[in-house]
C-alpha positions as CSV (number, residue, x, y, z in Angstrom):
1,M,-3.4,-20.7,19.8
2,L,-0.9,-21.7,17.0
3,I,-3.8,-22.8,14.8
4,D,-5.7,-19.5,15.4
5,I,-2.5,-17.5,14.5
6,A,-1.9,-19.6,11.4
7,T,-5.5,-19.2,10.3
8,T,-5.4,-15.4,10.8
9,I,-2.2,-15.2,8.8
10,V,-3.6,-17.2,5.9
11,E,-6.8,-15.0,5.9
12,Q,-4.7,-11.8,5.9
13,M,-2.6,-13.1,3.0
14,Q,-5.7,-12.9,0.9
15,K,-6.4,-9.2,1.8
16,P,-5.4,-6.5,-0.8
17,T,-2.5,-5.1,1.3
18,L,-0.5,-8.3,1.5
19,A,-1.8,-9.7,-1.8
20,F,-0.4,-6.7,-3.8
21,L,2.9,-7.0,-1.9
22,I,3.3,-10.7,-2.8
23,G,2.1,-9.9,-6.3
24,G,4.9,-7.4,-6.8
25,M,7.5,-9.9,-5.5
26,A,6.1,-12.5,-7.9
27,L,6.3,-10.1,-10.9
28,A,9.9,-9.2,-10.1
29,A,10.8,-12.9,-9.6
30,F,9.5,-13.7,-13.1
31,G,11.5,-10.9,-14.6
32,S,8.5,-8.6,-15.4
33,K,9.4,-5.3,-17.1
34,L,6.6,-3.5,-15.3
35,E,7.9,-0.2,-13.8
36,I,6.2,2.6,-11.8
37,P,7.8,6.0,-12.5
38,E,9.7,7.4,-9.6
39,P,7.7,10.7,-9.6
40,V,4.5,8.6,-9.3
41,Y,6.0,6.7,-6.4
42,K,7.1,9.9,-4.6
43,F,3.6,11.4,-5.1
44,I,1.9,8.4,-3.7
45,V,4.2,8.4,-0.6
46,F,3.5,12.1,-0.1
47,L,-0.3,11.6,-0.3
48,L,-0.1,8.6,2.1
49,L,2.0,10.6,4.6
50,M,-0.3,13.6,4.4
51,K,-3.3,11.3,5.0
52,V,-1.7,9.8,8.1
53,G,-0.5,13.2,9.3
54,L,-3.9,14.9,8.8
55,G,-5.8,12.1,10.4
56,A,-3.5,12.1,13.4
57,G,-3.7,15.9,13.7
58,I,-7.5,15.9,13.6
59,S,-7.5,13.3,16.4
60,V,-4.8,15.1,18.4
61,R,-6.9,18.2,18.3
62,E,-9.6,16.5,20.4
63,A,-7.3,14.0,22.3
64,N,-6.5,14.0,26.0
65,L,-2.8,15.2,26.2
66,L,-2.0,12.4,28.8
67,E,-3.4,9.8,26.4
68,L,-1.1,11.0,23.7
69,A,2.0,11.8,25.9
70,V,2.4,8.3,27.4
71,P,2.4,6.5,24.0
72,A,4.7,9.1,22.5
73,V,7.3,8.6,25.3
74,F,7.1,4.9,24.9
75,A,7.4,5.1,21.1
76,A,10.6,7.1,21.4
77,L,12.0,4.7,24.0
78,V,11.2,1.7,21.8
79,G,13.0,3.4,18.9
80,I,16.1,4.0,21.0
81,A,16.0,0.4,22.5
82,I,15.9,-1.1,19.0
83,V,19.0,0.9,18.0
84,L,20.9,-0.1,21.2
85,L,19.9,-3.7,20.6
86,G,21.1,-3.7,17.0
87,T,24.4,-2.0,17.9
88,G,25.0,-4.5,20.6
89,T,24.4,-7.5,18.3
90,L,24.7,-6.9,14.6
91,A,27.4,-4.2,14.8
92,R,29.6,-6.6,16.7
93,L,29.3,-9.6,14.4
94,R,32.2,-10.7,12.1
95,G,31.9,-9.4,8.6
96,V,29.8,-6.3,9.7
97,T,31.7,-3.0,9.9
98,P,30.6,-0.9,12.9
99,M,29.4,1.9,10.6
100,D,27.2,-0.4,8.6
101,G,25.9,-2.0,11.8
102,Y,24.9,1.4,13.2
103,A,23.2,2.4,10.0
104,T,21.3,-0.8,9.8
105,A,20.2,-0.6,13.4
106,G,19.1,3.0,12.8
107,L,17.0,2.0,9.8
108,F,15.3,-0.8,11.7
109,G,14.6,1.5,14.7
110,A,13.0,4.0,12.4
111,V,9.4,3.6,11.1
112,S,8.1,2.6,7.6
113,A,5.2,4.8,6.6
114,S,4.0,2.1,4.1
115,T,4.1,-0.6,6.8
116,L,2.2,1.6,9.2
117,A,-0.4,2.4,6.5
118,A,-0.7,-1.3,5.8
119,G,-1.4,-2.0,9.4
120,M,-4.0,0.7,9.6
121,A,-5.7,-0.7,6.4
122,M,-5.8,-4.3,7.9
123,L,-7.3,-3.1,11.1
124,D,-9.9,-1.0,9.2
125,S,-10.8,-4.0,7.1
126,E,-11.4,-6.0,10.2
127,G,-13.3,-3.3,12.0
128,I,-10.7,-3.0,14.8
129,A,-10.7,0.3,16.5
130,Y,-7.5,2.2,17.3
131,E,-6.6,5.7,18.5
132,G,-6.7,8.3,15.7
133,F,-3.5,9.9,17.0
134,I,-1.4,6.8,16.2
135,G,0.1,8.5,13.2
136,A,1.5,11.2,15.5
137,L,3.7,8.6,17.2
138,Y,5.6,8.0,13.9
139,P,8.0,10.9,14.3
140,F,8.7,10.2,17.9
141,M,10.0,6.7,17.2
142,D,11.5,7.6,13.8
143,I,13.5,10.6,14.9
144,A,14.6,9.0,18.2
145,A,16.0,6.0,16.4
146,L,17.8,7.8,13.6
147,V,19.4,10.4,15.9
148,T,20.5,7.7,18.3
149,A,22.1,5.6,15.6
150,I,23.9,8.6,13.9
151,V,25.2,9.9,17.2
152,L,26.5,6.5,18.3
153,A,28.1,5.9,14.9
154,R,29.9,9.3,15.1
155,L,31.0,8.6,18.6
156,S,32.4,5.2,17.5
157,A,34.2,6.8,14.6
158,E,35.7,9.5,16.9
159,R,36.9,6.9,19.5
160,K,38.4,4.8,16.7
161,A,40.3,7.8,15.4
162,A,41.4,8.7,18.9
163,A,42.9,5.3,19.3
164,E,45.1,5.7,16.3
165,I,48.7,6.4,17.2
166,N,51.1,8.4,15.1
167,P,54.6,7.0,14.2
168,D,56.2,9.2,16.9
169,G,54.0,7.6,19.5
170,T,51.6,10.5,20.0
171,A,47.9,10.4,19.7
172,T,46.2,11.8,16.5
173,A,45.9,15.5,16.9
174,G,42.6,16.9,17.9
175,R,41.1,13.6,19.1
176,S,40.2,12.2,22.4
177,G,38.9,8.9,23.5
178,T,35.9,10.5,25.1
179,G,34.4,11.6,21.8
180,A,35.1,15.3,22.6
181,G,36.4,15.8,19.1
182,I,32.9,15.6,17.6
183,E,32.2,18.8,15.8
184,K,30.2,21.3,17.7
185,G,26.5,21.3,17.0
186,M,26.5,17.8,15.4
187,V,23.5,16.6,17.2
188,K,21.6,19.8,16.3
189,G,22.6,19.4,12.7
190,I,21.3,15.8,12.7
191,L,18.0,16.9,14.2
192,V,17.6,19.7,11.6
193,D,18.4,17.3,8.7
194,T,16.0,14.7,10.0
195,F,13.1,17.2,10.4
196,R,13.8,18.6,6.9
197,S,13.7,15.1,5.3
198,A,10.8,14.7,2.8
199,A,8.9,12.1,4.8
200,I,9.1,13.8,8.2
201,S,8.3,17.2,6.6
202,A,5.2,15.8,4.9
203,L,4.0,14.0,8.0
204,L,4.6,17.0,10.3
205,L,2.9,19.3,7.8
206,G,-0.2,17.1,7.8
207,L,-0.1,16.9,11.6
208,A,0.2,20.7,12.0
209,L,-2.7,21.3,9.5
210,G,-4.8,18.7,11.3
211,I,-4.2,20.4,14.7
212,F,-4.3,24.1,13.8
213,A,-6.5,24.2,10.7
214,R,-9.9,22.6,9.8
215,P,-9.0,20.2,6.9
216,D,-11.8,17.7,7.8
217,S,-13.7,18.2,4.5
218,V,-10.7,17.8,2.2
219,Y,-9.4,14.9,4.3
220,E,-12.7,13.0,4.0
221,S,-13.4,13.8,0.4
222,F,-9.9,13.3,-1.0
223,Y,-7.2,11.8,1.2
224,D,-9.3,9.2,2.9
225,I,-11.0,8.0,-0.2
226,L,-7.8,7.6,-2.2
227,F,-5.9,5.9,0.7
228,R,-6.6,2.2,-0.1
229,G,-6.1,2.5,-3.8
230,L,-2.8,4.4,-3.4
231,L,-1.7,1.9,-0.8
232,S,-2.2,-1.0,-3.1
233,V,0.0,0.6,-5.7
234,L,2.6,1.3,-3.1
235,M,2.6,-2.3,-1.9
236,L,3.0,-3.5,-5.5
237,I,6.1,-1.2,-5.8
238,M,7.4,-2.4,-2.4
239,G,7.1,-6.0,-3.5
240,M,9.0,-5.5,-6.7
241,E,11.7,-3.5,-5.0
242,A,12.0,-6.0,-2.1
243,W,12.7,-8.8,-4.5
244,S,15.3,-6.8,-6.4
245,R,17.0,-5.8,-3.2
246,L,17.5,-9.4,-2.2
247,S,20.3,-9.7,-4.8
248,E,22.2,-6.8,-3.1
249,L,22.6,-9.0,0.0
250,K,24.8,-11.5,-1.8
251,G,27.8,-9.2,-1.6
252,V,27.6,-8.6,2.2
253,A,27.8,-10.8,5.3
254,H,25.2,-13.5,5.9
255,A,24.7,-11.8,9.3
256,Y,22.5,-9.3,7.6
257,I,20.2,-12.0,6.3
258,A,19.7,-13.4,9.7
259,Y,19.2,-9.9,11.2
260,G,16.7,-8.9,8.4
261,L,14.6,-12.0,9.1
262,A,14.7,-12.0,12.9
263,A,14.8,-8.3,13.8
264,P,11.2,-7.4,12.7
265,L,9.8,-10.1,15.0
266,V,12.0,-9.2,18.0
267,H,11.4,-5.5,17.5
268,G,7.7,-6.1,17.0
269,A,7.6,-8.0,20.3
270,L,9.3,-5.0,22.0
271,G,6.6,-2.7,20.6
272,F,3.8,-5.1,21.5
273,G,5.1,-5.3,25.1
274,A,5.3,-1.5,25.4
275,G,1.8,-1.4,24.0
276,L,0.5,-3.7,26.7
277,I,2.1,-1.5,29.4
278,I,0.4,1.6,27.9
279,H,-2.8,-0.4,27.8
280,Q,-2.6,-1.0,31.5
281,M,-1.6,2.6,32.3
282,T,-4.1,4.5,30.1
283,G,-6.5,2.1,28.5
284,F,-4.7,2.1,25.2
285,S,-6.8,0.2,22.7
286,G,-6.0,-3.3,21.3
287,G,-5.7,-1.8,17.8
288,G,-3.2,0.8,19.2
289,V,-1.1,-2.0,20.7
290,V,-1.1,-3.7,17.3
291,L,0.0,-0.6,15.5
292,L,2.8,0.2,18.0
293,A,4.1,-3.4,17.4
294,V,3.8,-2.8,13.6
295,M,5.8,0.5,13.9
296,A,8.5,-1.2,16.0
297,A,8.7,-4.2,13.6
298,S,9.0,-1.9,10.5
299,S,12.1,-0.4,9.1
300,S,12.2,3.0,7.5
301,D,11.9,2.9,3.7
302,I,11.3,6.7,3.1
303,S,12.9,9.0,5.7
304,G,15.7,6.7,6.9
305,P,17.8,5.9,3.8
306,P,18.3,9.5,2.7
307,T,18.9,10.7,6.2
308,L,21.5,8.0,6.9
309,R,23.1,8.4,3.5
310,G,23.7,12.1,4.2
311,A,24.8,11.6,7.9
312,L,26.8,8.4,7.5
313,P,28.3,8.4,4.0
314,E,30.9,5.8,5.1
315,A,28.1,3.2,5.5
316,N,27.3,0.9,2.6
317,P,23.7,1.4,1.4
318,S,23.6,-2.1,0.0
319,S,24.0,-3.4,3.6
320,Y,21.4,-1.3,5.4
321,V,18.9,-0.6,2.6
322,G,19.2,-4.1,1.1
323,T,18.6,-5.7,4.6
324,S,15.7,-3.3,5.3
325,T,13.8,-3.3,2.0
326,G,14.8,-6.7,0.8
327,L,14.0,-8.6,4.0
328,G,12.9,-6.3,6.9
329,T,9.9,-4.7,5.2
330,P,8.3,-7.9,3.8
331,V,8.7,-9.7,7.1
332,A,7.3,-6.7,9.0
333,I,4.2,-6.5,6.8
334,L,3.7,-10.3,6.8
335,S,3.9,-10.3,10.6
336,I,1.0,-7.9,11.0
337,P,-1.5,-10.7,11.3
338,L,0.6,-12.2,14.1
339,W,0.3,-9.0,16.2
340,I,-3.4,-8.9,15.5
341,A,-3.8,-12.5,16.7
342,L,-1.7,-11.9,19.8
343,A,-3.6,-8.8,20.7
344,D,-6.9,-10.7,20.3
345,L,-5.6,-13.5,22.6
346,T,-4.2,-11.2,25.3
347,I,-6.5,-8.3,25.6
348,G,-9.3,-8.9,23.1
349,L,-10.1,-6.9,20.0
């Protein structure tokens, strides 16, 4: 089994998706001056999200609601479980502030669109089938994780403030240990900000157009054709950025390095296990199981950072973004062959 997994990983390393990621890391390591303009990067991300959203919407239009509902619920539960696991481990380690721990857990519970796209590309290249509505699971896991992390972080901050005692021996005014001092409508505000983020907005737009319109022709003649080429450029950018982010981890606790290396594998295993349960319940495909594991293993590189930066300004971006982009994303992408091999061994592909 180990030999089969190792062989699969080596073969996948030679495929364009991983090759461009490693190539980008190599360029950055050798000090290359190559740069991709930020507007180009944002445009590529927008097109990829629209492609995923449109494809998911077109499939949802013809999908059985039960077949979609069960994976959607499990995707949300996995996102919440990842955050709870991170807040119970990383956030409690020495050298990690609670706010940084919550933000990092939220980022790892959310989903990376580029990693999901990479997983789809690998399955397509291998001729492995998966449900077309997989892209529709993205916002369920992403939003559930981000909202959970932000709410828990705010509750923690409120409890800490409530525990502060004034010099005269009275508690700080307006605080209570139960978190009742949280401003009214905070959760609603978090949800609104999350849905308004660029990544979620683009994804939901594509999803809505795919369901309620008939964009099949433009999807097939434009978005689907450009997908692989745009993804290769995005992987090159991600590789260069991942290498540059590694230096940011030098200034924070070593706990982040251990978390960044281990979390994608642990989280991916959670997603893989959930996928197996869905497979038994609804006949979820092996490719779907792989992609659910990929989503769980990934950490948000588009929607998460700006959402957390706005909702948790006290958190250090070098901690959660550096851990995610510098370690989490490369490990998550490099682990995709592992989930493919495990799915092939357990349920067949």
